[in-house]
Structures are given as structure tokens and as C-alpha cells.
C-alpha positions as CSV (number, residue, x, y, z in Angstrom):
1,X,50.8,-16.6,54.6
2,X,50.7,-13.3,52.8
3,X,47.7,-12.2,50.9
4,X,48.6,-10.8,47.6
5,X,45.9,-8.8,45.9
6,X,44.7,-10.1,42.9
7,X,45.1,-7.7,39.8
8,X,42.1,-5.9,39.1
9,X,39.9,-7.3,36.2
10,X,39.8,-5.1,33.4
11,X,36.3,-4.2,32.2
12,X,34.9,-5.9,29.0
13,X,35.7,-4.1,25.7
14,X,32.5,-2.6,24.7
15,X,32.0,-2.7,20.9
16,X,30.1,-0.4,18.8
17,X,28.7,-3.1,16.6
18,X,25.2,-3.1,18.1
19,X,25.0,0.6,17.7
20,X,26.2,0.6,14.0
21,X,23.5,-2.3,13.4
22,X,20.8,-0.3,14.8
23,X,22.0,3.0,13.0
24,X,21.9,0.8,9.6
25,X,18.6,-0.7,10.2
26,X,17.1,2.9,10.8
27,X,18.8,4.1,7.6
28,X,17.1,1.2,5.6
29,X,14.0,1.8,7.1
30,X,13.8,5.4,6.3
31,X,15.0,4.9,3.0
32,X,12.2,2.3,2.2
33,X,9.5,4.2,3.9
34,X,10.6,7.6,2.0
35,X,10.6,6.1,-1.4
36,X,7.3,4.0,-1.3
37,X,4.1,5.6,-2.5
38,X,0.7,4.6,-3.8
39,X,0.9,3.2,-7.3
40,X,-1.1,4.5,-10.1
41,X,-4.1,1.9,-11.0
42,X,-3.5,2.5,-14.6
43,X,-0.3,3.0,-16.5
44,X,-0.4,6.0,-19.0
45,X,2.4,7.9,-20.3
46,X,1.7,11.6,-19.7
47,X,2.5,14.4,-22.1
48,X,5.1,17.2,-20.7
49,X,4.2,20.5,-19.5
50,X,4.6,23.1,-16.7
51,X,3.3,23.0,-13.1
52,X,0.8,25.5,-11.6
53,X,-0.4,24.7,-8.1
54,X,-2.8,27.2,-7.2
55,X,-5.5,25.1,-5.7
56,X,-5.1,22.3,-2.8
57,X,-8.4,20.6,-3.0
58,X,-8.2,17.1,-4.4
59,X,-10.0,16.8,-7.5
60,X,-11.5,13.4,-8.9
61,X,-9.1,11.6,-11.1
62,X,-10.2,10.3,-14.4
63,X,-7.7,8.3,-16.5
64,X,-7.5,7.7,-20.1
65,X,-5.7,4.8,-21.9
66,X,-4.2,5.2,-25.3
67,X,-6.8,3.2,-26.9
68,X,-9.5,5.9,-25.7
69,X,-10.9,3.9,-23.0
70,X,-11.9,5.9,-19.9
71,X,-11.4,4.9,-16.2
72,X,-14.0,6.2,-13.7
73,X,-12.7,4.9,-10.4
74,X,-12.3,1.2,-10.8
75,X,-14.8,0.9,-13.9
76,X,-13.4,0.9,-17.4
77,X,-15.7,2.5,-19.9
78,X,-15.6,2.7,-23.8
79,X,-15.1,6.6,-24.9
80,X,-18.3,6.6,-26.6
81,X,-20.2,5.6,-23.3
82,X,-18.1,8.0,-20.9
83,X,-20.6,11.0,-21.4
84,X,-23.4,8.7,-19.9
85,X,-21.5,7.5,-16.9
86,X,-19.3,10.6,-16.0
87,X,-22.2,12.5,-14.0
88,X,-22.9,9.5,-11.8
89,X,-19.1,9.2,-11.0
90,X,-18.7,12.9,-10.2
91,X,-22.0,12.8,-7.8
92,X,-20.4,9.7,-6.0
93,X,-17.0,11.4,-5.8
94,X,-18.7,14.6,-4.5
95,X,-16.5,17.2,-6.3
96,X,-16.6,19.6,-9.0
97,X,-13.2,19.5,-9.9
98,X,-11.7,16.7,-12.2
99,X,-8.1,15.9,-13.1
100,X,-7.5,14.1,-16.2
101,X,-4.7,11.9,-16.8
102,X,-4.7,11.0,-20.6
103,X,-2.2,8.9,-22.3
104,X,0.0,10.9,-24.8
105,X,-1.3,8.7,-27.7
106,X,-4.9,8.8,-26.6
107,X,-7.1,10.0,-29.6
108,X,-8.1,13.6,-29.5
109,X,-11.8,13.0,-30.3
110,X,-12.1,10.5,-27.1
111,X,-10.6,13.2,-25.0
112,X,-13.1,15.9,-26.6
113,X,-15.9,13.5,-26.0
114,X,-15.0,13.2,-22.2
115,X,-14.4,17.1,-21.9
116,X,-18.0,17.6,-23.3
117,X,-19.4,15.2,-20.8
118,X,-17.5,16.8,-18.0
119,X,-19.1,20.2,-19.1
120,X,-22.5,18.7,-19.4
121,X,-22.0,17.2,-15.8
122,X,-21.5,20.7,-14.4
123,X,-17.7,20.5,-13.7
124,X,-16.1,23.9,-12.6
125,X,-12.6,23.0,-13.3
126,X,-10.8,20.4,-15.4
127,X,-6.9,19.9,-15.1
128,X,-5.2,17.8,-17.9
129,X,-2.3,16.5,-16.1
130,X,1.2,16.3,-17.7
131,X,4.7,15.4,-16.6
132,X,7.3,18.3,-15.9
133,X,9.4,19.0,-19.1
134,X,13.1,18.5,-18.9
């Protein structure tokens, strides 16, 4: 009897599907990780302005809503009481720099009351944050 060699088996066809799946999963991961950021605790509409980034230290952030109420950390304070509580908030924050995020429609007298309270508390630098003008 004659032994005939069996034809050699071809190696299985390797697909690129698993590699493509991994690449798309990485793409989705980086898209999601790159666009997520901490959300603001209070929704305010900022006025527009220019940007000057001279200092890199983080200031304490004080929010003012359009009805004049002031947020010192997680506590909402009426505008007439902000001058009494701002000094304690800044001692707790341990900074002499403040960034004020006031709503575009916030009353000017409430903002001035807050500025007077910040001056009385010994704040060295106050920044009123704005949005970049188009």
C-alpha cells in the first residue's frame, strides 16, 4: 500500500475583528474620560470678558445667583448676611484670594455688599470671573 501524504492544513484565517474592537473601546474610553469634568454646584450665567492668567494659586470660589443669594461653600446665604459670614468662610478656606462667580443678572448692590465684606475680611485679591467673549 502506498502512503500518500495528506495535504497540509492551512492555518486558520486570523481576523482583525478583535483588534478593531479593542481600538474602538479605547477610543470610546478616551473620549468619555477627556470630556468629563466636575460640574459646578450652582448654575450661573457669567458675563463675557477677557482672560488674564497671571496667578496659578487656587482662590476660594464664591457664587452669587441672579436673585442675590451668595453661596459660601455649600451654604446659601442671603446677600444682607454675606458680610457677617464671609470672614469665617475665608478662614476655613485658608486663602486670601477669592474668585466671585456672579450671575449676569445679579443685583449690583448685592455684589457691592459682598465686595465690602471681602475687603473687611482682609482679602488681598478678588477676581470676578467672566466667560470668554466670542
